[in-house]
C-alpha positions as CSV (number, residue, x, y, z in Angstrom):
1,M,129.0,136.5,118.4
2,N,130.0,134.4,115.4
3,Y,126.7,133.1,114.3
4,N,126.1,132.0,110.7
5,I,122.6,132.9,109.7
6,D,121.7,131.3,106.4
7,K,119.1,133.5,104.7
8,T,118.8,131.1,101.7
9,T,117.3,128.3,103.7
10,S,113.6,127.8,104.4
11,E,114.2,127.9,108.1
12,P,113.3,131.3,109.5
13,A,116.3,133.5,110.6
14,Y,114.8,133.9,114.1
15,I,114.7,130.1,114.6
16,Q,118.3,129.8,113.5
17,L,119.3,132.6,115.9
18,Y,117.3,130.9,118.6
19,R,119.2,127.6,118.1
20,H,122.6,129.3,118.2
21,L,121.7,131.0,121.5
22,V,120.3,127.8,123.0
23,K,123.5,126.0,122.1
24,D,125.7,128.7,123.7
25,I,123.5,128.9,126.8
26,V,123.5,125.1,127.4
27,A,127.3,125.0,126.7
28,G,127.8,127.6,129.4
29,A,129.0,130.4,127.1
30,Y,126.3,132.5,128.8
31,E,126.1,131.3,132.4
32,Y,123.1,131.4,134.8
33,G,122.4,134.9,136.0
34,T,124.4,136.7,133.3
35,K,122.9,139.0,130.8
36,L,122.7,138.4,127.1
37,P,123.9,141.2,124.8
38,S,121.2,143.7,124.0
39,K,118.9,143.0,121.1
40,R,120.5,145.9,119.2
41,V,124.0,144.5,119.7
42,I,122.8,141.0,118.6
43,A,121.1,142.5,115.5
44,A,124.3,144.4,114.6
45,E,126.6,141.4,115.0
46,T,124.4,139.0,113.1
47,G,123.1,141.3,110.4
48,L,119.5,140.7,111.4
49,S,116.7,143.1,112.2
50,V,115.9,144.0,115.8
51,I,112.4,142.5,115.2
52,T,113.9,139.2,114.2
53,V,116.1,139.2,117.3
54,E,113.0,140.0,119.4
55,H,111.3,136.9,118.0
56,A,114.2,134.7,119.0
57,L,114.4,136.1,122.5
58,T,110.6,135.6,122.9
59,L,111.1,131.9,122.2
60,L,114.0,131.7,124.7
61,N,111.7,133.4,127.2
62,D,108.8,131.0,126.5
63,E,111.0,127.9,127.0
64,G,112.6,129.2,130.2
65,Y,116.2,129.7,128.9
66,V,116.1,133.4,129.7
67,E,113.9,136.0,131.4
68,T,113.4,139.5,130.3
69,R,113.5,141.8,133.3
70,P,112.5,145.5,133.3
71,R,115.6,147.7,133.4
72,S,117.9,144.7,133.6
73,G,117.8,143.3,130.1
74,V,117.6,139.6,129.2
75,V,119.0,137.4,132.0
76,V,119.9,133.7,131.6
77,T,117.7,131.5,133.8
78,Y,118.9,128.1,132.4
79,R,121.2,126.3,134.8
80,G,122.6,122.8,134.3
81,D,122.6,122.3,138.1
82,D,118.9,122.4,138.1
83,F,118.8,118.9,136.6
84,L,122.3,117.6,137.3
85,G,121.9,117.3,141.1
86,G,122.7,120.8,142.1
87,K,120.9,122.8,144.8
88,E,117.5,124.0,143.9
89,L,117.0,127.7,143.2
90,Q,115.2,129.3,146.1
91,K,111.8,129.8,144.5
92,A,108.8,131.2,146.2
93,K,106.1,128.6,146.7
94,V,102.9,129.0,144.7
95,T,100.2,129.8,147.2
96,E,96.5,130.3,146.6
97,S,97.0,134.1,146.7
98,S,99.7,134.0,144.1
99,I,98.0,131.7,141.7
100,A,97.4,133.3,138.3
101,Q,93.8,133.3,137.1
102,P,93.5,130.6,134.6
103,S,92.3,131.6,131.1
104,G,88.7,130.8,130.7
105,P,87.4,128.1,128.4
106,L,87.2,128.8,124.7
107,R,84.0,130.5,123.7
108,T,81.6,128.2,121.9
109,S,82.1,130.3,118.8
110,D,85.9,130.0,118.8
111,F,85.9,127.0,116.5
112,P,83.9,128.0,113.4
113,F,80.5,126.3,113.7
114,S,80.1,126.4,109.9
115,V,83.4,124.4,109.5
116,L,82.3,121.8,112.0
117,T,78.8,121.3,110.4
118,K,80.4,121.2,106.9
119,T,82.8,118.5,108.1
120,M,80.0,116.5,109.7
121,R,78.0,116.6,106.5
122,R,81.0,115.5,104.5
123,V,81.6,112.6,106.8
124,M,78.0,111.4,106.5
125,L,78.2,111.6,102.7
126,D,81.7,110.2,102.2
127,Y,81.7,107.5,104.9
128,G,78.1,106.4,104.5
129,E,77.2,103.4,106.6
130,K,80.7,103.1,108.0
131,I,79.5,105.6,110.6
132,L,77.3,102.8,112.0
133,V,80.1,100.3,112.4
134,K,81.6,99.7,115.9
135,S,85.0,101.4,116.4
136,P,88.1,99.3,116.8
137,N,89.0,99.1,120.5
138,P,92.0,101.6,120.4
139,G,90.1,104.0,118.1
140,C,89.6,104.1,114.3
141,I,92.7,103.9,112.2
142,E,91.8,107.0,110.2
143,L,92.0,109.2,113.3
144,R,95.1,107.5,114.6
145,N,96.9,107.9,111.3
146,E,95.9,111.6,111.0
147,L,97.1,112.2,114.6
148,C,100.5,110.7,113.8
149,L,100.9,113.1,110.9
150,Y,99.6,116.1,112.8
151,L,101.8,115.4,115.9
152,A,104.9,115.0,113.6
153,R,104.4,118.3,111.8
154,S,103.2,120.3,114.7
155,R,104.9,118.9,117.8
156,G,107.9,116.9,116.5
157,I,106.4,113.7,118.0
158,Q,107.2,110.7,115.9
159,V,104.9,107.8,116.7
160,K,103.1,104.8,115.1
161,P,99.3,104.4,115.1
162,D,99.4,101.5,117.5
163,Q,100.9,103.7,120.2
164,I,97.7,105.9,120.2
165,I,94.7,105.1,122.3
166,I,91.5,107.1,121.7
167,G,89.2,107.7,124.7
168,S,86.3,109.9,125.9
169,G,88.4,112.6,127.6
170,A,91.4,112.8,129.9
171,E,89.6,111.4,133.0
172,Y,88.8,108.1,131.2
173,L,92.4,107.9,130.1
174,Y,93.7,108.5,133.7
175,G,91.8,105.3,134.6
176,L,93.4,103.3,131.9
177,I,96.8,104.5,133.0
178,V,96.2,103.3,136.6
179,Q,95.1,99.9,135.3
180,L,98.2,99.7,133.2
181,L,100.8,100.8,135.8
182,G,99.0,99.4,138.8
183,T,98.1,100.8,142.3
184,K,101.0,99.5,144.3
185,R,103.3,102.4,143.4
186,V,103.0,106.0,144.7
187,Y,101.8,108.6,142.1
188,A,103.1,112.1,142.6
189,I,101.0,115.1,141.3
190,E,101.4,118.8,141.2
191,N,100.1,120.9,144.1
192,P,97.9,122.7,143.2
193,S,96.7,120.7,140.2
194,Y,93.5,119.9,138.4
195,K,91.4,118.3,141.1
196,K,90.0,115.5,139.0
197,I,93.5,114.0,138.6
198,Q,93.7,113.2,142.3
199,D,90.0,112.3,142.4
200,V,90.3,109.6,139.7
201,Y,93.6,108.2,141.0
202,E,92.3,107.9,144.6
203,A,89.0,106.5,143.5
204,L,91.0,103.7,141.9
205,G,93.0,103.0,145.0
206,V,96.2,104.9,144.2
207,T,98.2,106.7,146.9
208,C,98.9,110.3,145.7
209,E,101.7,112.5,147.0
210,K,101.3,116.2,146.4
211,L,104.5,118.1,145.4
212,T,104.5,121.9,145.8
213,M,104.6,124.0,142.6
214,T,107.2,126.8,142.4
215,G,107.4,129.5,139.7
216,E,109.0,127.2,137.2
217,G,107.6,123.8,138.1
218,I,107.6,121.2,140.9
219,S,109.9,121.9,143.8
220,S,113.2,120.2,143.2
221,K,113.6,119.4,146.9
222,E,110.3,117.7,147.1
223,L,110.8,115.9,143.8
224,A,114.1,114.5,145.1
225,E,112.6,113.4,148.4
226,T,109.3,111.8,147.1
227,K,109.0,108.0,147.2
228,A,106.9,108.1,144.1
229,Q,107.8,106.3,140.9
230,I,105.1,107.8,138.7
231,L,104.9,111.6,138.2
232,H,101.9,113.3,136.6
233,V,102.8,116.8,135.3
234,T,101.3,119.5,133.2
235,P,104.4,121.2,131.8
236,F,102.5,123.9,129.9
237,N,100.1,126.3,131.7
238,S,99.4,124.0,134.6
239,Y,95.9,124.4,136.1
240,P,95.2,126.3,138.3
241,S,98.7,127.8,138.9
242,G,99.3,128.9,135.3
243,V,102.9,127.7,135.7
244,T,104.8,126.6,132.6
245,A,107.8,124.4,133.3
246,S,111.2,125.9,132.3
247,I,113.5,123.8,130.0
248,S,115.7,123.1,133.1
249,K,112.7,121.8,135.0
250,K,111.6,119.6,132.1
251,L,115.1,118.1,131.9
252,E,114.9,117.6,135.7
253,Y,111.7,115.6,135.3
254,I,113.4,113.4,132.7
255,R,116.4,112.8,134.9
256,W,114.2,112.0,137.8
257,A,112.3,109.3,135.8
258,K,115.5,107.8,134.5
259,Q,117.2,107.6,137.9
260,R,114.4,105.6,139.5
261,D,113.1,103.8,136.5
262,G,109.9,105.8,136.8
263,V,107.2,106.9,134.5
264,L,106.2,110.5,133.5
265,I,102.5,111.2,132.7
266,E,102.6,114.3,130.5
267,D,99.2,116.1,130.5
268,N,99.3,118.6,127.7
269,Y,95.6,119.7,127.5
270,D,96.4,123.4,126.7
271,S,99.8,123.2,125.0
272,E,98.6,124.0,121.5
273,L,97.3,127.4,122.6
274,T,100.7,128.8,123.4
275,V,101.2,132.4,122.2
276,S,104.7,131.4,121.1
277,R,105.3,130.9,117.3
278,K,107.2,127.7,118.3
279,A,105.1,125.0,120.0
280,E,106.2,123.9,123.4
281,E,108.6,120.9,123.2
282,P,106.9,117.9,124.8
283,L,108.6,115.7,127.4
284,F,107.6,112.8,125.2
285,S,110.0,113.6,122.4
286,M,112.9,115.0,124.5
287,D,114.4,111.7,125.6
288,K,113.6,108.4,123.9
289,E,114.9,106.4,126.8
290,T,112.5,107.9,129.3
291,S,109.0,106.3,129.7
292,V,106.6,109.1,129.0
293,I,102.8,108.7,128.5
294,Y,101.4,111.7,126.6
295,L,97.8,112.9,127.1
296,N,95.8,115.5,125.1
297,S,92.2,116.1,124.1
298,F,90.1,118.2,121.8
299,S,87.8,119.5,124.5
300,R,89.8,122.7,124.9
301,T,90.7,123.3,121.3
302,I,87.3,122.5,119.6
303,A,84.5,122.5,122.2
304,P,83.9,121.2,125.7
305,S,81.2,118.8,124.3
306,M,83.8,117.0,122.2
307,R,84.7,114.4,124.8
308,I,87.6,113.0,122.7
309,G,91.0,112.5,124.1
310,Y,94.0,110.5,123.1
311,M,96.9,108.9,124.9
312,I,100.3,108.1,123.4
313,L,102.2,105.2,124.9
314,P,106.0,104.5,124.6
315,E,106.5,101.6,122.2
316,S,107.8,99.5,125.0
317,M,104.4,99.7,126.8
318,V,102.2,98.8,123.8
319,P,102.4,95.0,124.1
320,E,101.6,95.2,127.9
321,F,98.7,97.5,127.3
322,T,97.3,95.3,124.5
323,E,97.5,92.2,126.7
324,K,96.0,93.8,129.9
325,L,93.5,96.3,128.5
326,G,93.2,95.7,124.8
327,F,89.7,94.2,125.4
328,Y,88.2,97.6,126.3
329,S,85.9,99.0,123.6
330,C,86.6,102.5,122.4
331,T,84.4,105.0,124.3
332,V,84.2,107.5,121.5
333,P,81.5,107.1,118.8
334,I,83.2,106.4,115.4
335,F,81.3,109.3,113.7
336,D,83.0,111.8,116.1
337,Q,86.3,110.1,115.4
338,Y,85.9,110.5,111.6
339,V,85.0,114.2,112.1
340,I,88.2,114.9,114.0
341,A,90.2,112.9,111.4
342,E,88.7,115.0,108.6
343,L,89.4,118.3,110.5
344,L,93.1,117.2,110.9
345,K,93.4,116.0,107.3
346,S,91.8,119.1,105.7
347,G,94.0,121.5,107.8
348,D,90.9,123.2,109.4
349,F,92.0,122.2,112.9
350,E,95.5,123.7,112.5
351,R,94.1,126.9,110.9
352,H,91.8,127.3,113.9
353,I,94.7,126.8,116.3
354,N,96.8,129.4,114.5
355,R,93.9,131.9,114.5
356,V,93.5,131.5,118.3
357,R,97.2,131.9,118.9
358,R,97.4,135.0,116.7
359,R,94.5,136.5,118.6
360,K,96.1,135.7,122.0
361,R,99.4,137.3,120.9
362,R,97.4,140.5,120.1
363,G,96.0,140.3,123.7
364,E,92.5,139.6,122.6
365,R,90.1,137.3,124.4
């Protein structure tokens, strides 16, 4: 295991080890179904502590490259055939009886109320009568600018403000997507999935095809056989199954979209609350040539009453969206937008997310 771990760089050693292991797994040095060396062996050969190695293996587990099995060690679960046309792994279907109980909504006290009220007062004082002005149609530039900076540093998503559309929650944004992409194409959704996804699509005249969820994502067989050209997925902690798509499955989704000139709708409502120290890699930033529409909101991370969501369009879709739907007024009050912008700018939002993630890692509610 000839890994060069540079302890003088700012990048943590466990991240460097993680990258080395990913490279070898993808290259086939560790094939599907084989075991990685034990953490003590890896520690001895790399000069790292066992705890550092455990952190790297946790990331590999979280992203679906490996799976830690009792009395069997760490087994490689990444397989190139999963997204290169090979046969699907025989995965048990997710049934109602096997669905994991979804984590409940954040308690109303999870986001510090004092921070929220302090920010609201600051917005009223600093912005003055600007809070009475009508919002620009895609959302105020202050919030869209801060979202660009936040997404770049926290998720590795590099976008421009004109790619971001602000709206009052995910359901409203689903409706905009249908108007943008049209109703003549079949939309595929996860089965089971958040019921309102299907409700909104069908209310707007869309034909939905349900694709069965397995333990690592949508069934490869059903994905290959569907006639859909648009695929709506929740890669992280899909509701209500609790399934997080493996890295192989994510790559399979991307390959599917590229093969049929399709569109992926990535619904990442819960992704920031991962227990991993490394945020889940979004489909949006995995392949620039794939058309991915990214959705997220602040209802889960701040409070259910904060009906503020945002949609990120591929650059290629921005002109069409502006021409077709640019006339729509923003459905979020500009005061609320300024509050979220200030929470992002001050770092209060990220500090809150980090607190929640630390608490979840400790197994606390």
